[in-house]
N, C-alpha and C positions, 0 to 999 in steps of 0.2 A: 295375787295375779292365779287366774287357773291351771298355766304351767310355764315354764320356762322360753322367754322370747330371746332373740337375737336382732339386733337392732344395728342399719348401718348408719353412720354418724358423718354426713357429708355438709364441712362448714368450713370456710375462707379463716373465719376469728378462730384464734387457739385458745384464747383465753375462754369464749364461748362454748368452744366444744371440749374443751377440760373440765368447765365447772358441769356442761351435759351430762359427759360418761360419769363424774363423780356421782352423782345423783341418778343413774341409771344401774351402776355397779352396787350403791346403796338398799335398793329394792330388791338386786339379787338377777338382774337382767345382764345377757353379754352383749358386749358393744362393740362394734369396730368402729375405729377412728379413720378417716378418710379423707384426703386432700383429690382436687379433682386430677391432678395427671394420675393417681395412683389405682383410678378406678377401673381400669383394663384387668391390672392384675388384681383386683377383688375378685372380680366378676370371674377371671381362671380360678382362682382358688377358693372359689365356694359352687356351690351347684346351684343350681336356679330352683325355685323355690324352699331353698335351706334359710335363707333370709326374711324373719317375721315384716319389716317394715322399714323403708327408709325417711332419715330424717335430712331435709336439706334447706338452706339457709340461699339468700337470694344470691344469685352470682351473674356473670355478664351471660351468661347460656342457660340459665335453668331450664329451660325450655326441651332444651337436647338432654342434659344430662337425664331428666325424668324419662325423656322420651328412651333412651336408650337405657336405663333401667326396668322401664315395664315391657318393653322388645326380650330384654333379657330374660326375665320373670314377669310375665303379662298377668299374675296374681300378687303382684307386689303393690300395698298401697303407700303412698307419699305421704307424708308428713313436712309441713313449710314451717318455718323459723318465723318469728316476728312479723315483720311489712311483706315477708315474701309471697308473691304468687308469679302466677303463667302468665306471660302474652298474652294476648287478646288474641293473637292467631294461634295457638294451642288450640288442639283438636277437642271434639267431645267426648271421645274415649279418655282423652290424658287428661283432660279436666275429672272426670270421672273418679281416677284413679287416684284424687286428692283428697283425703278424706278428712283430713283437719290442719287447723291452724293453732301451733301453741306459741304461747308469746313466754319470752325469757326475764327472768328467771321464772321458770314456773312452777303453776300451783301443784302440790301434790296431788290432791282428788284430780285435777285437771289430766294431769299427767297419766293417773292411772289408768281414768276414763279412753283417754285416747289410743292406751294401749292395748284397752279391751278392743277398742272399737277395731284398731289394726288386725289383732286375733280372727275376730267375727269375718273381717273382709277378706281374709285370705280365703279363711274357709271355704265362705260363700264360694270364694271364686273359684278354688279346687274342684267343689263340690258341682260346677258347673264348667264345666273344657270348652265348651262350644261359646261361652259369654267370654272367656279367658283368650279363645282364637279371634275374637270379632277382631280387633285391628286390622291379625293378617287378611281376614275374607276382605277388608276394606279396598285393601289394595287394588282386588281386581273389581270393582263395583263399577268402573267408569266401561269396561267390557262387556255390555247386557248382551245376553243372546243365548236363546239353545240351538240356534242351526249347528250342524258340525262343525262347520269352517270355524265358526269363532269358541266351540268348545273347542276343537284342535288345536286352537293359538292360546287360550289358556294354558292346554297341558303342555305346551312346548313352553311357554314362558314359566313353569311350576318347575321343567326340567331342569333349566338353565339359569334360571336367576341367580342363584349363589354359586356356579362356577365362574372362574376370572377369565372368561373367552370371548372375545370380539363377536359381535349379533348384527347381522343385517337385515333390517327390517323394511322389505317393501311391500308396495300396495299403493294405490291413487291416492291425491291430496283428499283432505278428510275421513280419510278412514280410523286415522287414532295412531298415526305410529309415535308420536311421541307421548300420547299417552302408555303406549306399552315399554317405551323406554324407561318412563318413570316408574312403571311398574315394577320393573326388572332389577332397578338401582334400589328402591325402598324394601323390596325381599332380597336384597343381597346383605353380605356383612359389609360393606360400604353406605348401608345406608345412613350413617351418623356423620359422613363426609359429604363433601357439595356434587351437586348434579347439577352440569353446566350445557347448555344448551347451546350450539352453535349454529346459525343457519349458513352454508356454506352459499347458499344463491345467492342472501342480500347482502354481503359485504364485497364490495368494490376488489378486483382481483387482486390488484397493486397491496391491500390494506391487509388482505387475508393473513400473509404472513407473521405479521405483525400481532394482528387482532390473536392466532392461534398461539406464538409461540413469544408474544412479549418484544419490546424494543427496549434498547440503551440509550441514553441522553446524547443525541446529536447522531444519532444513527440516521437520521435523513429531514427534508426540512420540516420543521415543525414539531419534533420531538425532542421539546423543550424539559423535559424530566423523562427517566425511566419510568417503564410501565410493564407489570406481569402479562402474560397472555394468558390465553382459555387454561392451557394445561397447565401452566402453575396453579391457578384457581382451583381447577379439580383435583389436585394433588388429594391421592385418597380416595376421592371418588369418580365420579364415572365423568366422560365427557360426551356428550350428545351431537352427531355431528349429521345435522338434518341435509337433504339434499345434497346427500357428499358428489352425486352423479354431475353436479355444476361446477366441482373442484377443480382449477385449470392443471396441467400438465405440470408446470413445473410444481405445485403447492403437493402434487401426487406425488414425486420423488421424494420430499420432507417428511411427507406424514409416513410413509413407507419408513424411512429412516426409524422414525418414533418408534412405529412398533414396530420393528426389526432388534433395533437396540435396548429401546426406552429410556432415550436420550434426546437431547435437542439443546439448543442456542438460541438466546436473544437475537433478533435482528440488530449489525452494529456490535454484538459481544461475543468473546472468546471463551467463557465459565461455560461448562458443561451441568444441565441439572437433568436430574432424574426425574422420571416420568410414572412416579407409580399410579396408573389412571384406566380404570378398563374402558374401552372405546365399543359405544354403541352408535352404527350408521342407521341412515334411512334415505332411501330416494322413491319417487314415482316411475324412474326413467328406468328403461331396460339396460343392464349394465351390458350384460354380453354383446347388445348391437351396438353401444358405446365403444367395446374392447374390438371388433370388428372392425369397425370406423376409425380406430386409431384416437379416440376421445377418452377412453380411460385403459389406467393400466394393469394388465391381464395379475400382475403379480400382487397390486393390492388389490384386487378382487377378492384374491384366493385368501390376503392377510384378514379381511374386512368379512369374509364371508364363511368363517369357520362356522357360525349356527343363524340359518337365515330361517326368517318369519315371514309371512306373505300375508298381508293383512287384505280378507275379503272383499270388495266391495260393498255398499248397501243392496243395490240391486238385484244381489246374489244372494242374499239372506233377507227375503222381504218377510218373511217370519217371526225375524226379531223386530219389527218395526213397532207393532204395539208394546213390547218389552221396553225397548228404550224411549216411546213416548211417556210410559209409567213414570222409568226413571227420570226423565226432564221434568217432569208435571213436580215430579216430588221434590227433586231440588230445589225448583221454584218455590214451592209449598215451605218447604224448608228453610230458607230465606225469607218468609215471608213478603215475598213479592206479588201474592197472587195463586190464581190457580183457574184450570181450564179442564174441558172433556172433551173427547171427540167422540162421537156416533158410527155406528156402523159403518156408514156410507161414505164419511170422511177417512175412516182409515183403508177400505177400500180403494179408495180414491190414491190416498199415499202410498200405497201398496203398489198400485200399476205405476208410478212417478219409476224415471229413469235414474235420478236423482246421480246429478252429475257432482255434484257435492259433497257426495256422502251423508257422515253421522254429521259431519260439522255444515251440512244445508236444514239437514233435519233440524237441529239442535236450534239454528238461529230461525226457524219456521214458528219453531214453541215460543222463541222467546216474542217474537212479533207479535203472534194470535194474543199471547198472554199481556199487552199493552193494549189491542187494540178488541178484541173481546174480551176486558176482565170477570172473571169467575163465570166465564159462559160455557154452556155448550156448543160444541163447534162442527156445525153439520159441511156438507160439500160445497154450500153456497158462500161460506166465510172464509175459504181457503182462496189464496189468490190462485186468477185465473190459470196460471201454467201447471195448478196442483187437483184441476179440478177433471179428472180422468175417468168419472161418473157425472152423468146429468143428473139435475136436480129431483127427478121427479124417480129415481132412484133408493131417494133416501129410506124408504122405510120396508126396505127389500132386506132379505137374508143377507148375513155378513160371510165375504168370500170365506170358502171351506178352508184356502191355506192358512187365516188367520183365527176360525174359528177354531179348528184341529187342534191350534198351538193351549186353546185356554187361556191365552195372556190378553185380553183384550182389555184395555184400559176399564175398569169400572163390573168387570164378569169375571168370574170364578178363577181358580188356577188351583192346582197339584200344592204347587210349593208358595204361594203367595196368597193372602189375605184378600177376602174378597173386598171391593170398595164399590159401594152402591152408587149408581150415575148421580148426579145432582136432578134431575127429572125424572128418577122413580126407574123399573122395570118391571117388562111382564115377567114374571115369575116361573107362570106354568111352562110360558111359549119358551122363554131360555131354558128350564131342565131339556124340554123337549130337542130343542135344537141342539143343547149339547149331547145329550144322550144319543141323538143318532147320528151325530158327526164320529163320537167315539165309535160306534158298533162300524158306521163306514169305514174307519180308520182300522183296528181292527180285523175286518173284513180284508181290506186289502194289503195289510202287514203279513196275513197267511194265508194270500194268492185265495182266496173266494172260500178255502175250508173253515166249513161252518163249527165243526169241533175242536178246533184249535182256537179257533176267536171267542170262541164260548171260554174257552181253558183261561186264554189271555184275559178275559174280562170277567172274570170268576161268578160267572154263574150259568145254570143248564142249559143244554144244548136246545132243549124244545121251550127252555125260556128265550134265549138268541131266537130262533124262529119266529116266534111270536112277534118279537119286535120287529123284526126284519118284515113282516109283514106288515103291521102297522104302521112303519115311516115307509113301502113300497120300495125296500131294497134287494138287488139282484145279488147272486151269490159273488159271481166274477163279471 
């Protein structure tokens, strides 16, 4: 080998792990033999990046073990033993971390080659930190947008994700409150424990206590066996209480005790259970109004509202619609379910829609259009009637300013994403002229019409900017 390496060996078969350690010791490599239950101790005793590779056998939760290790050290390559494999649900980034499978007893040449590949992989990942952090970035990919409101939401999430405090997410239905909750969980140290969602408004009031805290056998008619509740299922992880504004008052009292004492009892039982659970709540209702009306407890409100996050409605961030369309279409393409494109008039119409169903409504529209117009270019006439806020005769008109200025129109150029050529092609000269004109207009607006400052912002000479303003008939203010 070109330098000494350190191998983490995780195998439930003691005889096989002993034989592998003997082989690795023989070729002069340091081996750490670990059982599944000792993994936390190993990661605490060793710095992230200090282990060259991990060799894992088939376990009941191979996916979770591999994900835990890659989260601990994003540069760590995984080697599987014998018939071990990840499940079909494992994400693509985790699969890329699995560089090889070796059979036991291993062939000497194959073993040396695999360890060499592990070194190359680790060095490559260390040299490309952005790639190593891609899994972390993926957590926020559902919260697409460049508007101030959604950027602020992402900033708040980054601040609170790894803090063990209760979070209250507010916003209209369809704005992505559960997406935020899941991202907070998977960005926290609880990511390897369960995320348990509960819709408080969808469960009958008389069953909600049993659903949350469980029940003992015979606690009520029909309780033929004992059953754990959602708090037990979420032990060590996160429970997401969606539509908490619909929770009845008697349940609010019981929830308040859980938040204060971190203990609870099952319905019909006397045993006290500990609740090591982070609580994230969400509602589309105004809880302060509910408090004044006597429908929601004020003390519970302050318990769950330690860190508030408000999700903006889609109608207040229409500049994000082109980005959201790109993301939704890209997902459909990745799932091999087809593809579509939108022309500028169709996007103009969508930007003028009120979106009472918010992002969920937009996603459902894209799904429908992919089915009805597979691989087509969507114009205004292809949209359902209630989305046609632009006349068909406007199809060839210039795109709306608020869309053009983002540079994020599907099929057009942006500074942060690669350009996608529309299916039906593009008039490049006209597009570049429109782009230049809109960027100049935006720079002038940002600088209150002061040409010298706008020229500095665009990194061109003042005289050049004046000539371009004449060309596009742009005024200073």
